C-alpha positions, 0 to 999 in steps of 0.5 A: 901162259897165265894173264894177267887180272885187273888188280895185276895180279897173274892166273898161271896156266897151261893151254894144250891144244889150240884155238880152233884147234876144236870147239872142244875145252876142258878145264881143270880143276885141282885141288888145295896145294895142288896145281895144274901140274896134278892134272897132267897124266889125265891130260895126256888122255884126252883127245889131242885135237881138243883146247885142255886148260889147266890152271894153278888156283890161285895162291898155289902152283905160279900163279900170284897169291893175295893179301886180301881176301876176297880174291880167294872167295868163289865169285871171284874165283869163278869170274876169274876162271872165266876171264882165261876163256874168255880169253882162250876163246874157250865156252862152252867148256867141261870141267872137272874138278876134286878137293876146293878143285 
């Protein structure tokens, strides 16, 4: 799955569980050179009634890379992840990350 951001770039993600199935949402953020798939083994251990979002952070996995360095700033990435959560109805959210995530 993916969302298209305001600048036309793409943020790819995997969604486990379904919106409305639970009010529990977990977003797992991977580290540098990883992808959302880095979390697959952990994600499969989270209760199946929870919604789990595994995004590919900008420039990783199937998400767009960008020539504008502002695209990679923490504030921009956080805002884009918030847009993803808004789209999935996943607030509040449990966040878990490692390294860059």
